[in-house]
C-alpha positions in Angstrom: -7.6 38.0 -45.9 -10.9 39.5 -44.8 -11.5 43.1 -46.7 -14.9 43.5 -44.8 -14.5 46.1 -42.4 -15.0 45.4 -38.9 -17.8 47.2 -36.8 -14.9 49.9 -35.3 -13.9 50.6 -38.8 -17.4 51.1 -40.1 -18.0 53.4 -37.0 -14.9 55.5 -37.7 -15.8 55.6 -41.1 -19.4 56.9 -40.0 -18.1 59.6 -37.8 -15.6 60.9 -40.0 -18.2 61.1 -43.0 -20.9 63.0 -40.4 -18.2 65.2 -39.3 -17.2 66.2 -42.7 -20.7 66.9 -43.9 -21.9 68.8 -40.9 -18.6 70.8 -40.2 -16.4 71.0 -43.3 -18.7 71.0 -46.3 -20.7 74.1 -45.5 -17.2 76.4 -45.4 -15.5 74.6 -48.3 -16.2 77.2 -50.9 -15.3 80.4 -48.8 -12.3 78.5 -47.4 -10.9 78.0 -51.0 -12.1 81.4 -52.3 -10.3 83.3 -49.2 -7.2 80.9 -49.2 -8.0 80.3 -45.4 -7.1 77.3 -43.2 -9.8 76.1 -41.1 -8.6 76.6 -37.5 -11.9 76.4 -35.9 -12.5 73.1 -37.6 -9.6 71.6 -36.7 -10.0 72.6 -33.2 -13.4 70.7 -33.4 -11.4 67.6 -34.8 -9.1 67.1 -31.8 -11.4 65.6 -29.4 -12.5 63.1 -31.9 -9.1 61.8 -32.4 -8.8 62.5 -36.0 -4.9 63.4 -35.3 -2.1 61.2 -34.9 -1.1 57.8 -36.3 -3.1 54.8 -34.4 -0.4 52.2 -33.7 -1.6 48.9 -31.7 -0.4 48.7 -28.0 1.5 45.7 -29.0 3.8 47.4 -31.4 4.5 50.3 -29.2 
């Protein structure tokens, strides 16, 4: 088995890391302190397809 990530997986990892650093990290302290759910951040995640199960077409 090849355990090295392909370019697609590396791009996904990079995108998620950048999103977390830019959009989530600056607000974590306040969200935790105030027990808030970050609806605005979640809305920003939707167009990036961070939700849902990714299943190959052949398995559907």
